VMD Tcl script that builds the backbone (N, CA, C; Angstrom):
set m [mol new atoms 282]
animate dup $m
set s [atomselect $m all]
$s set {name element resname resid chain x y z} {
  {N N UNK 1 A 0.358 -1.020 -0.176}
  {CA C UNK 1 A 0.060 -0.418 -0.144}
  {C C UNK 1 A 0.522 0.658 -0.112}
  {N N UNK 2 A 2.237 1.307 -0.598}
  {CA C UNK 2 A 3.251 1.807 -0.707}
  {C C UNK 2 A 2.400 3.768 -1.703}
  {N N UNK 3 A 2.374 2.655 -2.016}
  {CA C UNK 3 A 1.068 3.836 -3.465}
  {C C UNK 3 A 0.235 4.663 -2.942}
  {N N UNK 4 A -0.598 4.245 -2.011}
  {CA C UNK 4 A -1.513 4.358 -1.319}
  {C C UNK 4 A -0.929 5.439 -0.195}
  {N N UNK 5 A -0.494 5.480 0.661}
  {CA C UNK 5 A 0.379 6.245 1.429}
  {C C UNK 5 A 0.991 7.516 0.595}
  {N N UNK 6 A 1.453 7.533 -0.562}
  {CA C UNK 6 A 1.947 8.494 -1.279}
  {C C UNK 6 A 0.892 8.974 -1.708}
  {N N UNK 7 A -0.409 8.644 -1.465}
  {CA C UNK 7 A -1.676 9.587 -2.284}
  {C C UNK 7 A -1.233 8.930 -3.711}
  {N N UNK 8 A -0.867 8.459 -4.272}
  {CA C UNK 8 A -0.725 8.195 -6.259}
  {C C UNK 8 A -1.787 7.501 -6.170}
  {N N UNK 9 A -2.638 7.777 -6.684}
  {CA C UNK 9 A -4.141 7.324 -6.718}
  {C C UNK 9 A -4.348 6.261 -7.966}
  {N N UNK 10 A -3.372 6.773 -8.999}
  {CA C UNK 10 A -3.713 6.234 -10.411}
  {C C UNK 10 A -2.571 5.155 -10.164}
  {N N UNK 11 A -1.617 5.565 -9.260}
  {CA C UNK 11 A -0.682 4.066 -9.047}
  {C C UNK 11 A -1.727 2.995 -8.248}
  {N N UNK 12 A -2.330 3.362 -6.836}
  {CA C UNK 12 A -3.203 2.522 -5.995}
  {C C UNK 12 A -3.950 1.761 -7.032}
  {N N UNK 13 A -4.854 2.421 -8.167}
  {CA C UNK 13 A -6.231 1.587 -8.504}
  {C C UNK 13 A -5.175 0.610 -9.707}
  {N N UNK 14 A -4.039 1.043 -10.097}
  {CA C UNK 14 A -3.298 -0.401 -10.783}
  {C C UNK 14 A -3.290 -1.277 -10.345}
  {N N UNK 15 A -2.656 -0.890 -8.686}
  {CA C UNK 15 A -2.167 -2.483 -8.341}
  {C C UNK 15 A -3.476 -3.228 -7.623}
  {N N UNK 16 A -4.559 -2.191 -7.180}
  {CA C UNK 16 A -5.765 -3.288 -6.625}
  {C C UNK 16 A -6.165 -3.388 -7.801}
  {N N UNK 17 A -6.154 -3.184 -8.876}
  {CA C UNK 17 A -7.082 -3.834 -10.141}
  {C C UNK 17 A -6.344 -5.074 -10.690}
  {N N UNK 18 A -4.910 -5.293 -10.765}
  {CA C UNK 18 A -4.165 -6.010 -10.743}
  {C C UNK 18 A -4.553 -7.570 -9.317}
  {N N UNK 19 A -4.751 -6.820 -8.135}
  {CA C UNK 19 A -4.831 -8.094 -7.162}
  {C C UNK 19 A -6.269 -8.608 -7.085}
  {N N UNK 20 A -7.260 -7.513 -7.827}
  {CA C UNK 20 A -8.344 -8.302 -8.041}
  {C C UNK 20 A -8.463 -9.506 -9.257}
  {N N UNK 21 A -7.799 -9.276 -10.167}
  {CA C UNK 21 A -7.365 -10.065 -10.764}
  {C C UNK 21 A -6.531 -11.347 -10.556}
  {N N UNK 22 A -5.816 -11.514 -9.779}
  {CA C UNK 22 A -5.002 -12.187 -9.361}
  {C C UNK 22 A -5.940 -13.219 -7.924}
  {N N UNK 23 A -6.763 -12.423 -7.830}
  {CA C UNK 23 A -7.930 -13.538 -6.930}
  {C C UNK 23 A -8.765 -14.431 -7.954}
  {N N UNK 24 A -8.524 -14.187 -9.217}
  {CA C UNK 24 A -8.914 -15.165 -9.536}
  {C C UNK 24 A -8.508 -16.448 -9.482}
  {N N UNK 25 A -7.088 -16.578 -10.120}
  {CA C UNK 25 A -5.733 -17.407 -9.341}
  {C C UNK 25 A -5.658 -17.984 -7.525}
  {N N UNK 26 A -5.487 -17.121 -6.959}
  {CA C UNK 26 A -5.049 -16.944 -5.902}
  {C C UNK 26 A -6.544 -16.503 -5.147}
  {N N UNK 27 A -7.729 -16.781 -5.009}
  {CA C UNK 27 A -8.738 -16.595 -4.031}
  {C C UNK 27 A -8.598 -16.084 -2.397}
  {N N UNK 28 A -7.786 -17.423 -1.906}
  {CA C UNK 28 A -7.913 -17.684 -0.427}
  {C C UNK 28 A -6.474 -16.881 -0.594}
  {N N UNK 29 A -5.563 -16.433 -0.457}
  {CA C UNK 29 A -4.569 -15.373 -0.405}
  {C C UNK 29 A -4.945 -13.623 0.068}
  {N N UNK 30 A -6.271 -12.917 -0.449}
  {CA C UNK 30 A -5.880 -11.699 -0.956}
  {C C UNK 30 A -7.501 -11.117 -0.465}
  {N N UNK 31 A -7.767 -9.803 0.198}
  {CA C UNK 31 A -8.934 -9.713 1.080}
  {C C UNK 31 A -9.702 -8.948 0.041}
  {N N UNK 32 A -10.674 -9.694 -0.863}
  {CA C UNK 32 A -11.362 -8.747 -1.606}
  {C C UNK 32 A -11.726 -7.635 -0.820}
  {N N UNK 33 A -12.550 -7.590 0.205}
  {CA C UNK 33 A -13.359 -6.335 0.747}
  {C C UNK 33 A -12.132 -5.304 0.963}
  {N N UNK 34 A -10.959 -5.772 1.445}
  {CA C UNK 34 A -9.855 -4.741 1.724}
  {C C UNK 34 A -9.696 -3.977 0.574}
  {N N UNK 35 A -9.677 -4.638 -0.780}
  {CA C UNK 35 A -9.175 -3.859 -1.691}
  {C C UNK 35 A -10.315 -3.357 -2.762}
  {N N UNK 36 A -11.603 -3.729 -2.899}
  {CA C UNK 36 A -12.590 -2.743 -3.303}
  {C C UNK 36 A -12.287 -1.778 -2.405}
  {N N UNK 37 A -12.478 -1.473 -0.737}
  {CA C UNK 37 A -12.339 -0.067 0.409}
  {C C UNK 37 A -11.756 0.602 -0.434}
  {N N UNK 38 A -9.939 0.072 -0.801}
  {CA C UNK 38 A -8.774 0.885 -0.900}
  {C C UNK 38 A -9.396 1.800 -2.138}
  {N N UNK 39 A -9.428 0.627 -2.791}
  {CA C UNK 39 A -9.741 1.255 -4.629}
  {C C UNK 39 A -10.747 2.182 -4.319}
  {N N UNK 40 A -11.890 1.891 -3.619}
  {CA C UNK 40 A -13.054 3.193 -3.700}
  {C C UNK 40 A -12.458 4.626 -3.298}
  {N N UNK 41 A -11.675 4.277 -2.230}
  {CA C UNK 41 A -10.491 5.470 -1.449}
  {C C UNK 41 A -10.101 6.226 -2.914}
  {N N UNK 42 A -9.203 5.598 -3.433}
  {CA C UNK 42 A -8.598 6.015 -4.777}
  {C C UNK 42 A -9.265 7.099 -5.320}
  {N N UNK 43 A -10.541 6.137 -5.693}
  {CA C UNK 43 A -11.114 6.868 -6.846}
  {C C UNK 43 A -11.973 7.699 -6.070}
  {N N UNK 44 A -12.224 7.985 -5.294}
  {CA C UNK 44 A -12.830 9.568 -4.260}
  {C C UNK 44 A -11.839 10.508 -4.188}
  {N N UNK 45 A -10.776 9.928 -3.688}
  {CA C UNK 45 A -9.142 11.128 -3.727}
  {C C UNK 45 A -9.487 11.740 -5.055}
  {N N UNK 46 A -9.540 11.042 -6.404}
  {CA C UNK 46 A -9.441 11.156 -7.708}
  {C C UNK 46 A -10.443 12.352 -8.077}
  {N N UNK 47 A -11.408 12.611 -7.037}
  {CA C UNK 47 A -12.505 13.129 -7.425}
  {C C UNK 47 A -13.578 12.266 -8.595}
  {N N UNK 48 A -13.750 10.575 -8.456}
  {CA C UNK 48 A -14.492 10.231 -9.438}
  {C C UNK 48 A -15.399 9.250 -8.151}
  {N N UNK 49 A -16.327 10.161 -8.152}
  {CA C UNK 49 A -17.019 9.584 -6.473}
  {C C UNK 49 A -18.231 8.622 -7.059}
  {N N UNK 50 A -18.448 8.966 -8.384}
  {CA C UNK 50 A -19.218 7.797 -8.909}
  {C C UNK 50 A -18.881 6.237 -8.682}
  {N N UNK 51 A -17.575 6.496 -9.351}
  {CA C UNK 51 A -16.864 4.930 -9.461}
  {C C UNK 51 A -16.658 4.631 -7.777}
  {N N UNK 52 A -16.521 5.367 -7.214}
  {CA C UNK 52 A -15.821 5.430 -5.406}
  {C C UNK 52 A -17.127 4.815 -5.232}
  {N N UNK 53 A -18.727 5.251 -4.997}
  {CA C UNK 53 A -19.455 4.439 -4.313}
  {C C UNK 53 A -19.560 2.880 -5.083}
  {N N UNK 54 A -19.657 2.902 -6.626}
  {CA C UNK 54 A -20.026 1.302 -6.796}
  {C C UNK 54 A -18.298 0.646 -6.234}
  {N N UNK 55 A -17.990 0.758 -5.565}
  {CA C UNK 55 A -16.353 -0.039 -5.263}
  {C C UNK 55 A -16.346 -0.028 -3.428}
  {N N UNK 56 A -17.071 0.912 -3.052}
  {CA C UNK 56 A -17.546 1.020 -1.180}
  {C C UNK 56 A -19.019 0.331 -1.614}
  {N N UNK 57 A -19.994 0.108 -2.153}
  {CA C UNK 57 A -20.817 -0.808 -2.791}
  {C C UNK 57 A -20.385 -2.704 -2.294}
  {N N UNK 58 A -19.441 -2.506 -3.240}
  {CA C UNK 58 A -19.071 -4.143 -3.799}
  {C C UNK 58 A -18.109 -4.219 -2.468}
  {N N UNK 59 A -17.881 -3.643 -1.475}
  {CA C UNK 59 A -16.735 -3.734 -0.053}
  {C C UNK 59 A -18.364 -4.208 1.066}
  {N N UNK 60 A -19.023 -3.434 0.844}
  {CA C UNK 60 A -20.298 -3.281 1.564}
  {C C UNK 60 A -21.130 -4.822 1.544}
  {N N UNK 61 A -21.306 -5.256 0.069}
  {CA C UNK 61 A -21.933 -6.849 -0.322}
  {C C UNK 61 A -21.052 -7.489 0.885}
  {N N UNK 62 A -19.493 -7.524 0.869}
  {CA C UNK 62 A -18.886 -8.169 1.356}
  {C C UNK 62 A -18.656 -8.540 2.787}
  {N N UNK 63 A -19.098 -7.218 3.125}
  {CA C UNK 63 A -19.196 -6.721 4.736}
  {C C UNK 63 A -20.390 -5.600 4.861}
  {N N UNK 64 A -21.343 -6.070 5.515}
  {CA C UNK 64 A -22.057 -5.395 5.931}
  {C C UNK 64 A -22.175 -4.520 6.986}
  {N N UNK 65 A -21.326 -4.576 7.748}
  {CA C UNK 65 A -20.689 -4.510 9.211}
  {C C UNK 65 A -19.267 -3.207 8.747}
  {N N UNK 66 A -18.754 -3.389 7.612}
  {CA C UNK 66 A -18.067 -2.665 7.535}
  {C C UNK 66 A -18.247 -1.048 7.693}
  {N N UNK 67 A -17.572 -0.116 8.446}
  {CA C UNK 67 A -18.246 1.338 9.207}
  {C C UNK 67 A -17.688 2.279 8.171}
  {N N UNK 68 A -16.317 1.744 8.154}
  {CA C UNK 68 A -15.474 3.007 7.656}
  {C C UNK 68 A -16.134 2.612 6.164}
  {N N UNK 69 A -16.595 2.183 5.151}
  {CA C UNK 69 A -17.364 1.728 4.062}
  {C C UNK 69 A -18.405 2.814 4.031}
  {N N UNK 70 A -19.190 2.693 4.901}
  {CA C UNK 70 A -20.454 3.488 5.227}
  {C C UNK 70 A -20.156 4.861 4.823}
  {N N UNK 71 A -19.127 5.175 6.253}
  {CA C UNK 71 A -19.062 6.542 6.281}
  {C C UNK 71 A -18.268 7.489 5.217}
  {N N UNK 72 A -17.234 6.406 4.303}
  {CA C UNK 72 A -16.841 6.825 2.920}
  {C C UNK 72 A -18.061 7.349 2.041}
  {N N UNK 73 A -18.614 5.899 1.760}
  {CA C UNK 73 A -19.456 6.359 0.929}
  {C C UNK 73 A -20.689 6.990 1.365}
  {N N UNK 74 A -20.829 7.725 2.605}
  {CA C UNK 74 A -21.633 8.388 2.862}
  {C C UNK 74 A -20.914 10.501 2.587}
  {N N UNK 75 A -20.144 9.986 2.517}
  {CA C UNK 75 A -19.116 11.665 2.224}
  {C C UNK 75 A -19.246 11.691 0.816}
  {N N UNK 76 A -18.968 10.335 -0.241}
  {CA C UNK 76 A -19.400 10.746 -1.483}
  {C C UNK 76 A -20.254 11.308 -2.267}
  {N N UNK 77 A -21.733 10.712 -1.279}
  {CA C UNK 77 A -22.997 10.907 -1.455}
  {C C UNK 77 A -22.712 12.318 -1.301}
  {N N UNK 78 A -22.465 12.671 -0.167}
  {CA C UNK 78 A -22.695 14.251 0.367}
  {C C UNK 78 A -21.876 15.141 -0.523}
  {N N UNK 79 A -20.820 15.181 -1.158}
  {CA C UNK 79 A -19.847 15.992 -2.129}
  {C C UNK 79 A -21.087 15.768 -3.582}
  {N N UNK 80 A -21.701 14.468 -3.806}
  {CA C UNK 80 A -22.567 14.611 -5.415}
  {C C UNK 80 A -23.889 15.437 -4.882}
  {N N UNK 81 A -24.160 15.878 -3.807}
  {CA C UNK 81 A -25.452 16.387 -2.586}
  {C C UNK 81 A -26.678 15.900 -2.773}
  {N N UNK 82 A -26.192 14.775 -2.541}
  {CA C UNK 82 A -26.949 13.595 -2.398}
  {C C UNK 82 A -27.520 12.786 -0.851}
  {N N UNK 83 A -27.847 14.238 -0.552}
  {CA C UNK 83 A -27.641 14.128 1.342}
  {C C UNK 83 A -28.311 13.375 2.135}
  {N N UNK 84 A -29.881 13.137 1.353}
  {CA C UNK 84 A -30.868 11.584 2.327}
  {C C UNK 84 A -29.929 10.438 2.290}
  {N N UNK 85 A -29.472 10.232 1.613}
  {CA C UNK 85 A -27.998 8.711 0.856}
  {C C UNK 85 A -27.276 9.284 1.847}
  {N N UNK 86 A -26.274 10.592 1.762}
  {CA C UNK 86 A -25.070 10.638 2.665}
  {C C UNK 86 A -25.734 9.962 4.529}
  {N N UNK 87 A -26.660 10.895 4.790}
  {CA C UNK 87 A -27.577 10.585 6.375}
  {C C UNK 87 A -27.814 9.203 6.654}
  {N N UNK 88 A -28.075 8.381 5.800}
  {CA C UNK 88 A -28.269 6.733 6.229}
  {C C UNK 88 A -26.918 6.703 6.249}
  {N N UNK 89 A -26.426 6.454 5.074}
  {CA C UNK 89 A -25.091 6.107 5.682}
  {C C UNK 89 A -23.844 6.142 6.463}
  {N N UNK 90 A -23.909 7.528 6.947}
  {CA C UNK 90 A -23.687 7.741 8.307}
  {C C UNK 90 A -24.039 7.352 9.281}
  {N N UNK 91 A -25.483 7.759 9.426}
  {CA C UNK 91 A -26.219 6.911 10.328}
  {C C UNK 91 A -25.774 4.793 10.576}
  {N N UNK 92 A -25.880 4.497 9.698}
  {CA C UNK 92 A -25.402 2.860 9.373}
  {C C UNK 92 A -23.892 2.842 9.773}
  {N N UNK 93 A -23.172 3.950 9.306}
  {CA C UNK 93 A -21.578 3.751 10.362}
  {C C UNK 93 A -21.445 4.186 11.623}
  {N N UNK 94 A -22.272 4.568 12.722}
  {CA C UNK 94 A -22.592 4.706 13.661}
  {C C UNK 94 A -22.837 3.067 14.175}
}
mol reanalyze $m
mol bondsrecalc $m
mol representation Tube
mol addrep $m
């Protein structure tokens, strides 16, 4: 996650895309939920809110109790002006 720590969002997305592809071969060695979550964050920081929301949705399908995914998806909705959805996600994060 060195690219993530360095705020290299394009590099982060590329690495996480590769990790998701690897899961087809090595599904037990990777945490799909975390990959979707961190890739969503990278898309969010790049300003791609809709794409981020899609990946937060995937992370939440895999773990419906992922509070940070709800929180961050709420932020993406808030940035888009979808305040009702944002509030629902923020409440779910609590």
